[in-house]
FIZAVO-36523 format. One record per residue (C-alpha): residue in one letter; x, y, z. Coordinates in steps of 0.1 Angstrom, whole numbers, plus 5000, padded with zeros to 4 digits. Example, Ala and Ser with C-alpha at 12.3 -4.5 7.8 and 13.67 -1.06 7.14 Angstrom:
<nodes>
A512349555078 S513749895071 
</nodes>
This chain:
<nodes>
M888689481191 I889389831177 S892989871164 Q895390121179 K895390321147 N891590341146 T891490431183 K893690721176 I891490841148 I888490811170 F889991011198 W891491291177 S888191321158 I886291361191 S888791611202 L888791831170 I884991821170 T884791921207 I887392191205 G885992321173 C882492351187 L883692541218 W885792771197 F882892841174 F880692901203 Q883093151216 Y883093321182 V879293341183 I878893491218 T881893731218 V881794091205 N884394361203 I882694581229 P884594621262 W882894561295 W883994681330 D887594561336 D888294571299 F888494941300 H890895011329 G892394671331 I893894641297 M892794901272 L893895221289 P897295101301 V898195001265 Y896595321250 H898395541275 L901795391263 F901495621233 S900695931252 D902996211261 A903196111297 P906696031312 I907895681305 S908095591342 E904495691346 K903395481316 L905295171327 Q903995211362 E900395211348 F901294911325 V902194681354 S899594831379 L896994631397 N893594541384 N891794441415 E894294191431 H895994111398 R898794261378 V897494151345 V900694231325 N900293921303 D896994041291 R898294381284 L901294251264 F899094051241 N896694331238 L899594561229 A900794321202 I897294301186 Y897094681187 L900394721170 I899494461143 F895894591135 G896294951145 V893094941166 F891894761197 E890594421185 M889394281218 K887494001202 T890693881185 L892393891220 A889693671235 M889693421206 L893493381206 G893293341245 F891393011237 I894592861225 N895692841261 L893092571266 I894592361238 L897992411252 I896892311287 F895491981274 F898691901255 V900791951287 L898591711305 Y898691471276 K902491471274 V902891431312 T900591141315 R900590971282 P903290711291 Y901090571319 N897990531297 A898190281269 N894590351257 I894290701242 L890590701247 T891490751284 Y891691121275 V888091161261 P886691271296 V889591521298 I888591671264 F885091701275 L885891851309 I888292111296 F886392211264 N883092281280 A880592571276 Q879792601313 Y882492871318 F881093081289 E881693401307 S885393341307 L885193281269 Q883093591264 S884893841288 L887493991265 M890394001289 V889693671308 P891193411283 F894593561287 Q894193581325 N892193281338 F893393031311 S896893171307 V897793141345 I896892771344 F899092711314 Y902092901328 V901692711361 F901692381342 L904692491322 S906492591354 L905892251370 Y906792061338 F910192231334 L910992191371 L910191821371 Y911191711338 Y914291911332 P915991901365 K919492031351 N918392311328 G914692361336 F914992561368 K915492891351 L912492831327 S910492711356 F911093021376 L910493241345 F907093091339 A906293121377 I906993501373 I904793521342 A901993331360 L902193581389 F901893871365 T898993711347 H896793641376 G896993671414 N896893301422 G900093261402 I901793331435 L900892991445 M903392851420 L906093011441 V905092791470 L904592481449 G907992511434 A909592531468 L907792221480 I908792021450 L912492121454 L912092021490 V910591681482 K913291621456 K915991731481 K917391991457 Y918492211486 K920692441467 N918092521441 L915492541469 G917492821486 I917693011453 W914092961445 I913093101480 A915393391478 L914093491443 S910493431454 V910893671484 I912193941460 L909493891435 V906793901461 F908194221475 V908194371439 Y904694251433 F903294411465 L904894741460 G902194991460 Y899594721465 N896194861476 K893494611488 P890394631465 A887694861480 W885094571477 N884894321505 P883293971506 N879693961514 V880393721543 S883493761565 P885393431566 T886593511601 E883093571615 H881493271595 P884293011591 L881992731583 Q880292911555 A883793011542 F884792651544 L881792511526 Y882192791500 V885592651491 F883992311482 E881192481463 F883792661442 L885692331436 G882692131428 S880892411407 Y880992161377 A877792021392 L875992351383 N875592201348 I872891991365 T871092261386 D871092521357 T868892301335 S865692451351 T864592761370 G863292551398 L866692381404 T868592701400 N866392881427 S866592571451 S869092491478 L870492211455 R872392491436 V874692511466 I874292151480 L875291971448 P878492161440 T879492151476 A878991781478 L880891721445 G883791931458 L883991731490 I883791391470 I886591511447 V888991611475 I888191301496 L888691061464 F892091221457 T893091221494 F892190851497 F893990721467 F896990951473 L897490841509 K896890481498 K899790501475 Y901890761494 T901390701531 I903091021542 I901191021574 S903190741590 K906590661605 N907990581570 Y906990921555 I910390981542 L910290651522 Y906990761507 L908191111500 N911190971482 K908790741462 L906691051452 A909791251443 H910690971417 S907290971402 K907291271379 S903691231367 D902091181401 L904091471415 F902991691386 L899391601390 T899491631428 A901191971426 S898492091400 I895791961422 L897192151452 F897292461430 F893492441425 L892792351461 A894892651473 T892992861447 G889792741463 L890992851497 L891893201485 I888493231469 G886893121502 W888793391520 T888193671496 R884793601480 T882593401503 G879093511498 F879593601462 P877293411437 M879093111420 V879393261385 S880193101353 R883793231350 Y884893061383 T883892711371 I887092651349 N888892581381 S886392301390 H886792151355 M890592141358 L890592001392 I888291721382 A890391641351 L893491631373 V891991401399 Y890591181371 L893991141356 F895491061389 L892890801396 V893190641362 Q896990601368 N896490441400 I893290221396 K893889871382 N891289751357 N890090101351 R888290041318 S884690061333 F885890371352 I886990531319 V883790441301 A881690581330 A883590901331 S883390941293 G879590891294 F878991131323 S881391401310 F879691391276 F876291421293 M877491721312 L879091871280 V875691861263 L873992021294 S876692301293 Y875592411258 Y871892371266 N872292581298 N874492861284 L873792911247 D870993151253 E872693311282 G875793381260 I873793521231 M871693751255 K874993891270 R876193951234 K872994131225 N873194351257 A876794441247 E875894511211 T872894731220 D874794901248 G877395011222 L874595191204 N873495341237 W876995481244 R877395621210 Y873995791208 S873495901244 G876895891260 T876095631287 W876295261291 A873095111305 N872194741295 Q875194571311 Y875394761344 F873194811375 I875295061397 P875195431388 K878595501403 H880195231379 V878495381349 E879595721359 L883195601361 L883095411328 N881295661306 P884295881297 L886895601295 L886295511258 T885895861244 E889395951234 M890095611220 Y886795631198 Q887495981187 T890895891175 N889595571158 D891895361180 Y888795171188 V885995111164 F882594951172 P881594651153 K878994701127 N875294641140 E872294621117 L870294781145 E872295111141 D869595311123 Y866795201148 R866095561158 T865095651121 L863095351112 H859495401099 V857195361129 E854195131123 P850995091143 K850994871175 S851894511169 T852694291199 T850494281231 F852694301261 I852594391299 T854794661314 D855694731349 Q857895001365 T859194931400 N862295111416 D862995261383 I863294931365 L861194891335 S859894531331 I858294401300 E856594061292 A855293951258 I854393661236 Y856593661204 P857393331186 L861093311175 K862593091148 N865692891158 D868193141147 L870193051177 C873493221165 E871893531152 A870893861169 H867293821156 G864493861181 L862494121198 Y863994461211 F862594761228 S863695121227 I862895431249 E863295761231 N862696131234 E863996431215 V867396431233 V868496071239 S867495721230 F868195371244 I867695021230 F867594691248 P866894331239 A864194101251 K865193761265 H863593461248 R862793191272 R864492851267 N862292541264 N862892281290 P864391961278 M860991791274 Q859392081256 L862492111234 L862091751222 K858291781217 Q858292131200 K861592071183 S862392431191 F864992571215 Y862892881224 D859292901235 S857093221227 N857593391261 V859993691262 K860893921290 A862894241290 S864094471316 F865894811316 P867595011345 L865895361341 F867895491370 L870995481348 V869695721321 P868896091322 K865696191339 G862996251315 T859896121297 Y860395871269 K858195691243 L858395321244 F858895141210 E858894781199 I861494661173 Q861194331156 Y864494211140 T864093911117 K866293751089 D864293951063 S863594281079 I863894521109 R860494681118 K859594941145 F856194961161 E854295211183 T853395071217 G851295371229 K853195371262 T855095651278 I857895591303 S858995841329 N861895821355 F861496141374 
</nodes>
């Protein structure tokens, strides 16, 4: 029998290692180079605060919409970092945003700890929250203070409303406001707050909450313009597809399984598994909730009173409803969009909350906790296996695209729509010229002036629809966290562009046999339709720990 002291040491050791690994993973895959929403979402509104424009105009831009969201929280933290460092340190912003995840865990821990004698109950929660599956949320520079912060603020709002009934009302509504001006789904906290006050029969506070919420929503939607983009599938025309998409979103944690191989990724299981998991999670919670609180009965008032006096269950239930409602919003606005990495944090949080609710309401739950710990650890390992190479490739794309913009005035590697690139190209110019933004140092900066050696690697090229595709065999050592590998550049006398090749990941069996994360196959692609028309020479660049070498390929590329 392990003593309580040793149990705590084991848990906090597991927690520190798990959290530290993910934070280091974020450090490795993140680079201080803005992408898409980073420009107009949070950089320009902060930069323009120091312009000569009227104050009213600057403040209006500072609280303006970015898609459906008024990301004021992001902008405030970005402003603070800008004032401290004197430049836009977007990687610092992302890294600090990680702290939200730690704070989220501690809120859940504080709320539920009195009901869980064994601290090891929280091991699955640690593995669920600090998971590499949502690497895009870690890597996207503005997302941590958006997607993570809104969850933290909602949890704080619920906590103060439930645990400080006399003095917590004001703080609860304050954090509801902050949540709304962090991410659009923060508006759900206004509804949840009203429902909690109704269940707890705090009718005076309920009236004040509703009145303030109406005013707040009115202010939020002043000047609101619906984003120009629309979902690929209309939820009104295809309600069943939208309905299933909600559960696919809620169960996207299961993508850890399908993303292990190309075959599974391209199969129908990539939709079926997360949809099934989402349904199972919702059914499990509904079953155990109604078993304890039979609100669909003649005695519903009795059970609502019982729920009102169970702070932990009410907190967990309200939090679960927040993510279920977020899923409904996603189904309404984004049905048909691919289930990308940055969405999956919602699935992780929902499963963690349902797990905590079940643990509190299942007798003899030791076997359940052990099984949940084992499964969540397995999924944690898969999340790193699936996303390490993806994260590093995205970082390489960003680093080389920074060189492309500096040397040729256009972004290319990270974008595929000419209109987007045309809009983004001038946005960084003034900040860069005034040194308010500085590109991170890159050892490939001098690739254009490297000595060119005779042809080295044999590879296949193809050009279809102005997309250049390259395949080659190039062994790569396991420098997993480095920028080492194979690159290509296209150059003429006027402009030049560099882009990385992607090294294919070994499948789990090959990884064990070869003791290597990568195999020797590499692929590269480049959107020629985004760069100036012309004829370019194609070069190969080998970047290793010891050297950077440039080789002739004997190939000429044209995009006329």
